[in-house]
C-alpha positions in Angstrom: -7.4 13.8 -19.4 -6.1 14.5 -16.1 -3.0 16.9 -17.5 -5.9 18.5 -20.0 -8.4 18.9 -16.9 -5.1 21.0 -15.1 -4.2 22.8 -17.9 -7.8 24.2 -18.5 -7.3 25.7 -14.7 -5.3 28.3 -16.2 -2.6 28.5 -13.3 0.0 28.0 -15.9 2.2 25.0 -17.2 4.2 24.6 -14.2 1.3 22.9 -12.2 1.0 20.4 -15.1 4.4 19.7 -14.9 4.8 19.2 -11.1 1.8 16.8 -11.7 3.7 14.6 -13.9 6.5 14.7 -12.0 5.3 14.0 -8.7 2.2 11.1 -9.1 4.6 8.4 -9.9 6.7 8.6 -6.7 2.9 8.5 -5.2 1.7 6.0 -7.2 4.6 3.8 -6.3 4.4 4.6 -2.1 0.6 4.1 -1.8 -1.0 2.6 -5.5 -2.4 4.2 -8.4 -6.1 4.2 -7.3 -4.7 7.4 -5.0 -4.2 9.2 -8.6 -7.8 10.1 -8.7 -7.8 11.6 -5.2 -4.9 13.7 -5.8 -6.5 15.5 -8.8 -9.5 16.0 -7.0 -7.9 17.8 -4.0 -6.0 20.0 -6.8 -9.5 20.7 -8.6 -10.7 21.7 -5.1 -7.7 23.7 -4.0 -7.6 25.5 -7.5 -11.0 27.8 -6.5 -9.5 28.9 -3.0 -5.4 29.2 -3.8 -3.0 30.7 -6.4 -1.0 28.0 -8.8 2.1 28.4 -6.9 0.2 26.6 -4.1 -0.9 23.9 -6.2 2.6 23.4 -7.1 3.2 23.0 -3.5 0.6 20.7 -2.6 2.0 18.5 -5.5 5.3 18.4 -4.5 4.3 17.8 -0.7 2.5 14.7 -2.1 5.6 12.2 -2.4 6.9 13.0 0.9 3.4 12.7 2.3 2.9 9.0 0.5 6.5 8.1 1.9 6.0 9.2 5.6 2.5 8.0 5.9 3.0 4.9 4.2 -0.9 4.1 3.8 -3.4 4.9 1.1 -6.3 5.9 3.6 -3.8 7.9 5.8 -2.8 9.8 2.4 -6.4 10.4 1.4 -6.6 12.3 5.2 -4.1 14.3 4.2 -5.6 15.4 1.3 -8.9 16.2 3.1 -6.8 18.0 5.9 -5.2 20.3 3.1 -8.4 20.9 1.9 -9.7 22.1 5.2 -6.6 24.1 6.0 -7.3 25.9 2.6 -11.0 26.4 3.4 -10.2 27.8 7.5 -7.3 29.5 7.0 -5.8 29.7 3.2 -2.9 31.6 4.2 -1.5 29.3 6.3 -1.3 26.3 3.6 1.7 28.0 1.6 3.9 27.9 4.5 2.9 24.6 5.9 3.4 22.5 2.5 7.2 24.6 2.8 7.5 22.5 5.7 5.6 19.4 5.4 8.4 17.1 5.3 10.0 18.1 8.8 6.4 18.3 10.0 5.3 14.6 9.1 8.9 13.5 10.2 7.6 14.5 13.7 4.1 14.0 14.0 1.4 11.6 12.6 -1.3 12.5 10.4 -3.8 12.9 13.9 -1.1 15.1 15.3 -0.8 17.4 12.2 -4.5 18.0 12.1 -4.6 18.9 15.7 -1.3 21.0 14.9 -3.3 22.7 12.2 -6.7 23.3 13.8 -4.9 25.1 16.8 -3.3 27.4 14.4 -6.1 28.0 12.4 -8.5 29.0 15.5 -6.1 30.9 17.3 -5.1 33.1 14.7 -7.8 32.9 11.7 -8.1 36.9 12.1 -4.2 37.7 12.9 -2.7 36.9 9.3 0.8 38.0 10.8 0.9 35.4 13.5 -1.1 32.7 11.2 1.9 32.7 8.7 4.5 32.9 11.4 2.6 29.8 13.0 2.6 27.8 10.3 5.9 28.5 9.2 7.5 27.2 12.7 8.6 30.6 13.7 6.3 31.2 16.5 6.9 29.8 20.1 3.0 28.7 20.5 3.9 26.6 17.2 7.2 24.8 18.4 5.5 24.5 21.7 2.4 22.9 19.8 4.5 20.7 17.7 6.5 19.3 21.2 2.9 18.6 22.7 1.5 16.5 19.6 5.0 15.1 18.8 4.9 10.9 19.6 7.3 8.7 20.7 7.9 6.2 17.5 6.5 6.7 14.4 5.9 3.4 12.4 7.3 4.6 9.3 10.7 4.7 10.7 10.1 1.3 12.4 8.4 -0.6 9.3 11.7 -2.0 7.5 12.9 -3.2 11.0 9.7 -4.9 12.1 9.3 -6.5 8.6 12.5 -7.6 9.0 12.0 -8.9 12.5 9.0 -11.1 11.4 11.2 -12.2 8.7 13.5 -13.2 11.1 11.5 -15.3 13.7 8.8 -17.0 10.9 11.0 -17.0 7.9 8.0 -15.5 5.9 6.6 -11.9 5.2 3.8 -10.0 6.8 2.4 -7.0 5.3 2.1 -4.3 8.2 0.0 -1.0 7.5 -0.3 1.9 9.7 -3.6 3.0 10.9 -4.6 6.4 12.4 -4.5 5.6 16.5 -7.0 9.0 16.7 -8.9 7.8 20.0 -7.5 6.5 23.2 -9.2 3.2 23.1 -7.4 2.2 19.7 -6.2 -1.5 19.2 -4.7 -3.0 16.7 -6.0 -5.2 14.7 -6.0 -7.6 11.6 -8.0 -7.8 8.7 -8.0 -9.3 4.8 -4.4 -10.9 6.2 -2.5 -7.1 6.8 -1.4 -6.4 10.0 -2.8 -2.9 11.0 -0.8 -1.1 13.5 -0.8 2.5 15.0 1.0 5.0 13.4 2.6 6.0 16.2 3.2 4.9 20.1 5.0 6.2 23.1 7.0 4.7 25.6 5.0 2.8 27.9 6.8 3.2 31.5 10.5 1.7 30.8 9.5 0.5 27.8 11.1 1.6 24.3 8.6 2.6 21.8 10.2 0.2 19.5 9.9 -2.8 21.9 6.3 -2.1 22.0 5.8 -2.3 18.5 7.9 -5.5 18.3 5.6 -7.0 20.5 2.6 -6.1 18.8 3.7 -7.6 15.9 5.2 -10.5 17.1 1.6 -11.2 18.5 -0.5 -10.4 15.5 1.9 -13.0 13.7 1.3 -15.1 16.3 -2.2 -15.3 15.6 -1.8 -15.5 11.8 0.7 -18.5 12.2 -1.0 -20.7 14.6 -4.4 -20.0 14.1 -5.9 -23.5 12.5 -9.4 -22.4 12.3 -11.5 -19.6 13.6 -13.5 -19.9 17.1 -17.4 -19.9 15.9 -18.9 -16.9 17.9 -22.3 -18.1 17.7 -24.6 -17.9 20.9 -21.6 -15.9 22.8 -22.2 -12.1 24.5 -19.4 -10.0 23.6 -18.4 -9.9 27.4 -17.8 -13.9 26.9 -15.8 -13.0 23.7 -13.6 -11.0 25.4 -12.9 -13.7 28.2 -12.4 -16.2 25.6 -10.2 -13.9 23.6 -8.1 -13.5 26.5 -7.3 -17.2 26.5 -6.8 -17.5 22.8 -4.0 -14.9 23.3 -2.3 -16.8 25.8 -2.6 -20.1 23.9 -0.7 -18.3 20.8 2.0 -17.0 23.0 2.7 -19.9 24.4 3.3 -21.4 20.8 5.3 -18.5 20.1 7.8 -19.0 23.6 8.0 -23.0 22.6 9.6 -21.6 19.1 11.0 -18.4 20.4 11.6 -18.3 24.1 12.7 -14.5 23.8 9.4 -13.2 23.8 8.7 -14.5 26.7 10.5 -11.6 28.2 9.4 -8.8 25.6 5.5 -9.7 26.5 6.3 -10.2 30.5 7.5 -6.6 30.5 4.4 -5.3 29.2 2.2 -7.2 31.1 4.3 -6.5 34.3 3.6 -2.7 34.2 1.9 -1.3 37.2 0.1 1.7 36.1 -0.6 4.6 38.5 -4.2 5.3 37.5 -6.8 2.7 39.1 -8.8 1.0 36.4 -12.9 2.2 36.1 -13.7 -1.5 37.5 -12.1 -3.5 39.9 -12.3 -6.7 38.3 -9.6 -5.5 35.4 -7.0 -5.7 37.6 -7.6 -9.5 38.1 -7.9 -9.7 34.5 -4.7 -7.9 33.7 -3.3 -10.3 36.9 -4.6 -13.1 34.7 -3.0 -12.5 31.5 0.4 -12.4 33.1 -0.2 -15.4 35.1 -1.1 -17.6 31.9 1.7 -16.2 30.0 4.3 -17.2 33.3 3.1 -20.0 35.7 5.8 -18.9 38.2 3.2 -15.6 38.8 0.9 -16.2 41.8 -2.1 -13.9 43.1 -3.7 -13.6 46.2 -6.8 -15.5 44.7 -6.5 -19.0 45.5 -9.8 -19.5 42.8 -7.9 -17.8 40.0 -4.4 -19.4 41.0 -6.1 -22.8 40.6 -7.5 -21.7 37.0 -4.0 -20.7 36.1 -3.0 -24.1 37.3 -5.3 -26.0 35.2 -4.4 -24.0 31.9 -0.6 -24.7 32.3 -1.7 -28.2 33.0 -3.3 -28.5 29.6 -2.0 -26.2 27.4 1.0 -28.5 26.8 -1.3 -31.1 25.3 -3.8 -28.8 23.9 -1.7 -26.3 22.5 -3.0 -26.4 18.8 -6.7 -27.0 20.3 -8.7 -23.5 20.1 -11.6 -25.8 22.0 -9.2 -25.3 25.1 -9.8 -21.3 24.6 -13.3 -21.7 24.4 -14.5 -23.7 27.3 -11.8 -21.9 29.7 -12.6 -19.1 28.5 -16.0 -19.4 29.3 -14.9 -20.7 32.6 -12.9 -17.7 33.6 -16.4 -15.8 32.5 -18.3 -18.2 35.0 -15.8 -17.4 38.1 -16.3 -13.5 37.4 -20.0 -14.0 36.6 -20.6 -16.0 39.9 -19.1 -13.0 41.7 -20.8 -10.2 40.2 -17.5 -8.9 38.7 -18.0 -9.1 35.2 -16.9 -5.5 33.8 -18.7 -3.9 30.9 -17.9 -4.0 27.5 -16.7 -0.2 27.2 -14.4 -1.3 30.3 -13.3 -4.7 28.9 -12.3 -2.8 25.8 -10.0 -0.7 27.9 -8.2 -3.5 29.4 -4.5 -2.2 29.6 -2.6 -4.5 27.9 -1.1 -2.1 24.9 0.5 -4.8 22.7 -2.8 -6.8 22.2 -4.7 -6.8 19.2 -8.4 -6.8 19.3 -8.9 -10.4 18.2 -11.4 -9.8 15.6 -9.0 -12.2 13.5 -10.1 -15.1 16.0 -13.7 -15.2 15.6 -15.9 -16.3 12.9 -19.7 -14.9 12.1 -22.1 -15.8 9.8 -21.2 -14.7 6.5 -23.4 -11.7 5.0 -22.4 -10.9 1.8 -24.2 -7.9 1.1 -21.5 -5.6 0.4 -19.9 -8.2 -1.7 -22.6 -9.3 -4.0 -24.5 -7.4 -6.2 -28.1 -5.4 -5.5 -30.2 -7.8 -3.9 -33.1 -8.8 -6.4 -36.4 -10.6 -5.1 -36.7 -14.3 -6.0 -39.5 -13.6 -8.1 -37.4 -11.4 -10.6 -34.6 -13.6 -10.7 -33.6 -15.0 -13.9 -34.0 -18.9 -14.5 -31.2 -20.6 -16.8 -32.1 -24.2 -17.8 -30.1 -26.7 -19.2 -32.6 -29.0 -21.7 -32.5 -31.8 -24.4 -33.4 -31.0 -27.9 -37.1 -32.6 -28.0 -37.7 -30.0 -24.9 -36.4 -27.2 -26.7 -38.0 -28.2 -29.8 -41.4 -29.1 -28.4 -42.2 -26.5 -25.6 -40.4 -23.1 -26.0 -42.5 -20.4 -26.1 -40.0 -17.6 -27.5 -37.1 -18.4 -29.6 -36.1 -14.8 -30.4 -36.0 -13.4 -26.5 -33.0 -11.7 -25.4 -30.5 -12.2 -22.6 -32.9 -10.1 -20.5 -35.6 -12.6 -20.4 -37.0 -14.3 -17.5 -36.3 -17.6 -18.1 -33.4 -19.1 -20.7 -33.3 -22.5 -21.8 -29.8 -23.9 -23.0 -29.6 -26.8 -25.6 -27.3 -29.3 -24.7 -26.6 -30.7 -27.8 -26.7 -29.7 -31.3 -29.9 -28.8 -32.6 -30.2 -29.2 -36.6 -33.3 -28.3 -39.6 -35.3 -30.7 -40.6 -33.1 -31.8 -43.9 -31.9 -34.8 -44.9 -28.6 -33.7 -45.7 -27.6 -33.2 -42.0 -23.4 -33.6 -42.5 -23.7 -30.2 -44.9 -26.3 -28.4 -42.9 -25.3 -25.8 -40.4 -27.1 -26.0 -36.8 -29.2 -23.7 -35.0 -26.5 -23.5 -32.3 -23.9 -22.0 -35.1 -26.3 -19.9 -36.6 -28.8 -18.2 -33.6 -26.8 -19.5 -30.8 -24.4 -17.5 -28.6 -21.3 -19.2 -26.7 -22.3 -19.9 -23.3 -20.5 -19.1 -20.3 -20.1 -21.6 -17.2 -20.8 -20.4 -13.8 -17.9 -19.0 -12.1 -15.9 -20.9 -9.9 -13.8 -20.0 -6.8 -10.4 -21.4 -5.9 -7.8 -20.3 -3.5 -4.5 -19.2 -4.7 -1.2 -19.5 -2.4 0.7 -16.1 -2.1 4.1 -16.8 -1.5 4.7 -13.6 -0.1 2.7 -13.7 3.1 2.9 -17.8 3.0 -1.3 -18.1 3.0 -3.7 -19.3 0.8 -6.1 -16.4 -0.3 -9.6 -18.0 -0.5 -11.5 -17.4 -3.5 -9.1 -15.3 -4.9 -9.2 -17.0 -8.5 -12.4 -17.0 -10.2 -12.7 -19.6 -13.3 -15.1 -19.6 -16.4 -15.2 -22.5 -18.5 -15.7 -21.9 -22.1 -16.3 -24.9 -24.7 -13.8 -24.7 -26.9 -14.8 -24.3 -30.6 -14.0 -27.2 -33.4 -11.2 -26.6 -35.7 -9.7 -27.7 -38.9 -8.8 -31.6 -38.6 -6.1 -30.9 -41.5 -3.9 -28.5 -39.1 -3.1 -31.8 -36.9 -1.7 -33.6 -40.3 0.4 -30.3 -40.8 1.6 -30.6 -37.3 2.1 -34.2 -37.4 4.2 -33.4 -41.1 5.9 -30.3 -39.9 7.3 -32.5 -37.1 7.8 -35.9 -38.4 11.0 -36.9 -36.7 9.5 -35.7 -33.3 6.5 -37.7 -34.1 8.7 -40.7 -35.1 10.9 -40.6 -31.8 7.5 -40.6 -29.7 5.7 -43.7 -31.6 9.4 -45.6 -31.0 9.1 -44.7 -27.2 5.6 -45.9 -27.0 6.3 -49.2 -29.1 9.1 -49.8 -26.2 6.4 -49.3 -23.4 4.2 -51.7 -25.0 6.0 -54.6 -25.6 3.7 -58.2 -27.6 4.7 -61.5 -27.4 3.5 -65.1 -26.8 2.9 -66.4 -23.4 2.8 -70.2 -23.0 -0.3 -71.0 -20.1 0.4 -74.8 -19.3 -1.4 -77.2 -16.9 -5.1 -76.3 -18.3 -7.8 -78.8 -19.1 -9.2 -77.3 -22.5 -6.0 -75.7 -23.5 -5.0 -76.1 -27.4 -2.6 -78.7 -27.7 -1.0 -81.5 -25.1 1.8 -80.6 -23.0 4.1 -83.6 -23.6 5.7 -83.4 -19.8 2.2 -83.4 -18.2 1.3 -86.3 -20.2 4.1 -88.2 -19.3 3.5 -87.3 -15.3 -0.5 -88.6 -16.2 0.4 -91.8 -17.9 3.1 -92.5 -15.1 0.2 -92.0 -12.2 -2.0 -94.5 -14.4 0.3 -97.2 -14.2 1.2 -96.8 -10.6 -2.6 -97.2 -10.0 -2.7 -93.3 -8.8 -5.4 -90.7 -9.8 -3.5 -88.6 -13.0 -4.0 -85.0 -13.0 -6.4 -84.1 -15.8 -4.5 -80.8 -16.5 -2.3 -82.1 -19.3 -2.8 -79.3 -22.2 -1.3 -76.1 -22.8 -2.4 -72.9 -24.6 -0.3 -70.1 -26.6 -1.5 -66.4 -25.4 -0.5 -62.9 -27.1 0.4 -60.8 -24.2 -0.2 -57.1 -24.9 0.3 -53.9 -22.7 -1.9 -51.0 -23.2 -0.6 -47.9 -22.9 -2.6 -44.7 -21.5 -1.5 -41.4 -22.3 -2.9 -38.1 -21.1 -2.4 -34.9 -22.5 -3.2 -32.1 -21.0 -3.7 -29.0 -22.5 -3.8 -25.7 -20.8 -6.2 -23.1 -22.6 -6.8 -21.0 -19.9 -6.3 -17.2 -20.1 -5.9 -14.8 -17.4 -7.7 -11.4 -17.4 
């Protein structure tokens, strides 16, 4: 269908050939679900540009997918090409010729700003527009240098994967995310570490070290978070303070296993910025984060020093307890609230700790599954299903021919036969008119060996009743595998020994025990009370063998 749609554009066979050659490489990098977006992007370009440009568009896709490394970013690239074609169509061809060089130096957001500047500055100057997107003008190179970032994620992703695997002995999923705004912070979502697509050097700390600190911090969250913290009855500001203590807790646990991480994180927490923060309380919070990391660091505030000492005194014994973060976070919030120095939420979200995430992974909110479940149906319109007996089915059913969309459906638990005498040869109503019933879905977690975590509700199981088969099939199987069946029988016979066991010292046995009878007579002649238990009984002893046959009849879809 896709090739037919492209051939109907009338732009030559080269478009179809290029599509077939390049799309598999795109699907390898970003997944097959972006193929439809690629085709849609080509269709949009067909009304604005020539067939050669569409071929260049397809040729640029593998490089863009490899450089961007994420399906959402790749879709953003397709949107960017469409926007550029609608505003400065003459710049599309030269830019696509240099797309590999551009994406090796710019992020998607940087490429977007670079394209917008050229399209706005030379919209009516076609010669300079072509020179700009062909990287031949000084403005183009100057703008390229301005938008160029320090370290791109795609160039460090393999190093970060090896780094985390060397630390924790397991794989983590890393994904680049467009850091288009100044307040962007990394985050963890669905067990994926979303990292900025590029970072700059911060003071004397190289960008690669920033990436390592960020990845190690987020990996520590996933490794040492045993249970999420409830966010009920907490304000966003209180959650921010608790998040600072939780960050300190998981970093303490990580440092116990990998002491070198302390130097890495301390180098970023010790940075002195030239610009003053918007709120004076932010300086105290940033200093507190360093004090919680390093017990040797002090401040000029005695109350905050005492708070940090209290944390270090308890952390060793309660390093696995998230309630420590909850209680001490609220205590720290109350200290700032008592001084009336609590910053606003907007300022709190801009705390200058560049490697820490936004802590959304830490919190547990009330589950609202409006986006997961089907469309909401009022309770009065929902279908009711009941399991009833044969008597109820025969006496109280209203409509035998109702469809699956009826308001109420009854399911007969047992076989229901007509009123006839010959029940052995009569088919039941279930066989004649009934439908196979499928159970309600059961959700089970499944272990993902790559990320070393159990994915919750990952497997959905439906149970079906196994239909009756032909009993002669069993006899044929036993005949075909008669030697194996004989060997199994021998093993069972060995496991179930049978024999006669003599039980002595009984009062009501089956026969006289001579030894006991002699001892009784001796006791009588000695004038002692004899033992009345002078009989015995022979009992046949057998041992039952329980065999469980587990047949896996499941089928994966």
